[in-house]
N, CA, C and O of each residue as an XYZ file, in Angstrom:
312
protein
N       0.803     -1.187      0.000
C       0.000      0.000      0.000
C       0.848      1.254      0.000
O       0.374      2.287     -0.472
N       2.004      1.231      0.470
C       2.831      2.434      0.590
C       3.269      2.610      2.019
O       2.731      1.992      2.938
N       4.238      3.449      2.187
C       4.765      3.687      3.521
C       3.885      4.669      4.269
O       3.384      5.627      3.682
N       3.690      4.438      5.580
C       2.965      5.426      6.376
C       3.738      6.745      6.384
O       4.957      6.762      6.210
N       3.027      7.829      6.586
C       3.650      9.146      6.587
C       4.742      9.192      7.642
O       4.540      8.773      8.782
N       5.898      9.705      7.250
C       7.009      9.824      8.184
C       7.876      8.584      8.280
O       8.936      8.628      8.904
N       7.459      7.488      7.683
C       8.242      6.245      7.723
C       8.867      6.053      6.348
O       8.217      6.306      5.333
N      10.085      5.622      6.304
C      10.720      5.362      5.013
C      11.429      4.021      5.066
O      11.826      3.540      6.127
N      11.570      3.452      3.922
C      12.262      2.174      3.825
C      13.763      2.398      3.919
O      14.254      3.443      3.493
N      14.501      1.443      4.466
C      15.963      1.588      4.469
C      16.476      1.535      3.033
O      15.993      0.745      2.222
N      17.436      2.363      2.734
C      17.998      2.415      1.384
C      19.081      1.362      1.226
O      19.828      1.060      2.157
N      19.146      0.812      0.020
C      20.178     -0.172     -0.276
C      21.513      0.548     -0.438
O      21.567      1.667     -0.949
N      22.567     -0.089     -0.007
C      23.900      0.485     -0.132
C      24.606     -0.171     -1.303
O      24.538     -1.387     -1.484
N      25.287      0.650     -2.098
C      26.022      0.126     -3.246
C      27.422     -0.321     -2.855
O      28.106     -0.981     -3.638
N      27.837      0.021     -1.691
C      29.188     -0.321     -1.275
C      30.193      0.628     -1.926
O      29.850      1.745     -2.312
N      31.405      0.175     -2.037
C      32.465      0.987     -2.641
C      32.474      0.719     -4.140
O      32.565     -0.427     -4.579
N      32.380      1.791     -4.915
C      32.385      1.659     -6.366
C      33.809      1.710     -6.894
O      34.631      2.443     -6.344
N      34.129      0.960     -7.940
C      35.476      1.016     -8.526
C      35.764      2.391     -9.105
O      34.849      3.080     -9.557
N      37.024      2.795     -9.093
C      37.430      4.097     -9.614
C      37.182      4.230    -11.106
O      36.953      5.342    -11.582
N      37.218      3.135    -11.866
C      37.104      3.234    -13.319
C      35.651      3.396    -13.787
O      35.405      3.430    -14.993
N      34.687      3.497    -12.869
C      33.302      3.742    -13.260
C      33.016      5.227    -13.460
O      31.993      5.600    -14.034
N      33.914      6.052    -12.990
C      33.716      7.490    -13.106
C      33.880      7.922    -14.556
O      34.893      7.636    -15.195
N      32.871      8.612    -15.062
C      32.941      9.165    -16.415
C      32.877     10.678    -16.274
O      31.899     11.210    -15.748
N      33.901     11.371    -16.734
C      33.862     12.834    -16.601
C      32.718     13.411    -17.437
O      32.513     13.015    -18.585
N      31.981     14.345    -16.850
C      30.869     14.980    -17.551
C      31.420     16.156    -18.340
O      32.014     17.079    -17.783
N      31.210     16.101    -19.634
C      31.662     17.185    -20.504
C      30.439     17.815    -21.139
O      29.445     17.131    -21.383
N      30.498     19.108    -21.411
C      29.345     19.741    -22.048
C      29.144     19.210    -23.460
O      30.105     18.913    -24.171
N      27.867     19.095    -23.859
C      27.564     18.658    -25.215
C      27.970     19.746    -26.189
O      27.770     20.929    -25.914
N      28.535     19.367    -27.318
C      28.874     20.405    -28.298
C      27.595     21.002    -28.884
O      26.647     20.278    -29.188
N      27.578     22.306    -29.037
C      26.413     22.977    -29.605
C      26.471     22.898    -31.123
O      27.539     23.006    -31.726
N      25.321     22.711    -31.718
C      25.236     22.665    -33.162
C      24.761     24.025    -33.642
O      23.820     24.590    -33.084
N      25.396     24.546    -34.655
C      24.986     25.831    -35.220
C      25.850     26.959    -34.724
O      26.927     26.759    -34.164
N      25.343     28.153    -34.948
C      26.082     29.364    -34.613
C      26.170     29.537    -33.098
O      25.185     29.295    -32.401
N      27.309     29.945    -32.578
C      27.423     30.150    -31.130
C      26.527     31.308    -30.665
O      26.276     32.251    -31.414
N      26.061     31.221    -29.442
C      25.176     32.232    -28.874
C      25.977     33.483    -28.560
O      27.072     33.416    -28.002
N      25.408     34.632    -28.929
C      26.034     35.904    -28.574
C      25.432     36.360    -27.256
O      24.221     36.567    -27.169
N      26.239     36.516    -26.252
C      25.747     36.919    -24.943
C      25.777     38.426    -24.741
O      25.200     38.933    -23.779
N      26.441     39.145    -25.634
C      26.512     40.598    -25.529
C      25.265     41.187    -26.183
O      25.231     41.366    -27.400
N      24.244     41.489    -25.385
C      22.971     41.959    -25.916
C      23.068     43.323    -26.571
O      22.202     43.683    -27.368
N      24.105     44.093    -26.251
C      24.224     45.422    -26.855
C      24.515     45.322    -28.353
O      24.284     46.285    -29.085
N      25.012     44.189    -28.817
C      25.320     44.016    -30.228
C      24.144     43.424    -31.004
O      24.214     43.318    -32.229
N      23.057     43.032    -30.313
C      21.902     42.448    -30.987
C      21.101     43.539    -31.688
O      21.033     44.674    -31.217
N      20.504     43.187    -32.803
C      19.651     44.104    -33.545
C      18.288     43.454    -33.760
O      18.200     42.304    -34.192
N      17.236     44.194    -33.459
C      15.881     43.715    -33.703
C      15.328     44.504    -34.882
O      15.321     45.735    -34.877
N      14.865     43.770    -35.895
C      14.361     44.415    -37.100
C      12.902     44.050    -37.291
O      12.541     42.874    -37.245
N      12.070     45.042    -37.502
C      10.657     44.819    -37.754
C      10.427     44.888    -39.255
O      10.516     45.962    -39.850
N      10.134     43.757    -39.865
C       9.910     43.720    -41.301
C       8.442     43.446    -41.631
O       8.105     43.170    -42.782
N       7.566     43.521    -40.618
C       6.147     43.310    -40.857
C       5.572     44.527    -41.559
O       5.982     45.653    -41.278
N       4.627     44.318    -42.471
C       3.968     45.464    -43.101
C       3.065     46.175    -42.099
O       2.742     45.612    -41.053
N       2.654     47.401    -42.406
C       1.783     48.149    -41.498
C       0.448     47.447    -41.305
O      -0.119     47.476    -40.213
N      -0.050     46.826    -42.345
C      -1.311     46.112    -42.271
C      -1.072     44.655    -42.643
O      -0.523     44.359    -43.705
N      -1.490     43.743    -41.759
C      -1.303     42.317    -42.006
C      -2.671     41.704    -42.289
O      -3.537     41.710    -41.414
N      -2.880     41.180    -43.486
C      -4.184     40.603    -43.794
C      -4.407     39.293    -43.035
O      -3.481     38.504    -42.849
N      -5.668     39.074    -42.595
C      -6.026     37.818    -41.933
C      -7.312     37.288    -42.573
O      -8.055     38.036    -43.210
N      -7.557     36.014    -42.397
C      -8.760     35.398    -42.957
C      -9.916     35.542    -41.973
O      -9.714     35.856    -40.800
N     -11.124     35.309    -42.465
C     -12.302     35.342    -41.583
C     -12.204     34.278    -40.492
O     -12.636     34.507    -39.363
N     -11.639     33.118    -40.822
C     -11.491     32.043    -39.832
C     -10.543     32.478    -38.710
O     -10.801     32.195    -37.540
N      -9.465     33.156    -39.054
C      -8.539     33.644    -38.025
C      -9.217     34.678    -37.138
O      -9.021     34.675    -35.922
N     -10.011     35.562    -37.732
C     -10.738     36.563    -36.963
C     -11.736     35.901    -36.013
O     -11.882     36.333    -34.869
N     -12.421     34.860    -36.479
C     -13.365     34.128    -35.630
C     -12.676     33.513    -34.415
O     -13.225     33.526    -33.313
N     -11.479     32.978    -34.616
C     -10.732     32.373    -33.505
C     -10.367     33.434    -32.478
O     -10.529     33.209    -31.279
N      -9.879     34.585    -32.925
C      -9.522     35.654    -31.986
C     -10.753     36.154    -31.238
O     -10.686     36.398    -30.033
N     -11.867     36.308    -31.932
C     -13.078     36.767    -31.262
C     -13.580     35.743    -30.254
O     -14.070     36.112    -29.186
N     -13.462     34.460    -30.586
C     -13.923     33.412    -29.663
C     -13.070     33.374    -28.399
O     -13.606     33.247    -27.298
N     -11.764     33.482    -28.540
C     -10.876     33.341    -27.392
C     -10.666     34.650    -26.629
O     -10.534     34.642    -25.405
N     -10.635     35.760    -27.344
C     -10.272     37.040    -26.719
C     -11.387     38.070    -26.778
O     -11.152     39.239    -26.472
N     -12.616     37.666    -27.168
C     -13.719     38.611    -27.315
C     -13.994     39.400    -26.058
O     -14.183     40.615    -26.124
N     -14.022     38.733    -24.897
C     -14.278     39.429    -23.630
C     -13.184     40.449    -23.326
O     -13.467     41.551    -22.855
N     -11.951     40.082    -23.594
C     -10.834     40.999    -23.356
C     -10.911     42.194    -24.296
O     -10.706     43.335    -23.880
N     -11.209     41.924    -25.576
C     -11.331     43.029    -26.537
C     -12.462     43.982    -26.145
O     -12.309     45.199    -26.244
N     -13.606     43.429    -25.696
C     -14.721     44.262    -25.255
C     -14.321     45.117    -24.060
O     -14.717     46.279    -23.959
N     -13.536     44.540    -23.158
C     -13.077     45.271    -21.970
C     -12.122     46.408    -22.355
O     -12.190     47.503    -21.797
N     -11.235     46.132    -23.313
C     -10.240     47.124    -23.717
C     -10.819     48.192    -24.650
O     -10.542     49.380    -24.484
N     -11.618     47.769    -25.623
C     -12.044     48.679    -26.687
C     -13.537     48.992    -26.663
O     -14.005     49.805    -27.460
N     -14.283     48.372    -25.778
C     -15.730     48.552    -25.739
C     -16.422     47.484    -26.568
O     -15.799     46.845    -27.416
N     -17.700     47.294    -26.324
C     -18.432     46.251    -27.046
C     -18.575     46.592    -28.534
O     -18.472     47.754    -28.927
N     -18.814     45.565    -29.353
C     -19.023     45.742    -30.790
C     -20.321     46.492    -31.005
O     -21.257     46.382    -30.213
N     -20.368     47.245    -32.071
C     -21.592     48.005    -32.379
C     -22.323     47.363    -33.529
O     -23.376     47.850    -33.940
């Protein structure tokens, strides 16, 4: 059924392990371009057009999920 609260089973002991079982942990090599940590050299570019067309189906999804929030922010639909 499980151990009662506050009671634990005795743990098994592995004894003394041989020295040759130790494997040094090395970092995995990264694939691709190295990460730049100097954020002052980063550039953010906005290439989106001023108006982004969407389909009626996409509009329906936004209204279904965020309609209450939009009404709160911008007022109810007329």
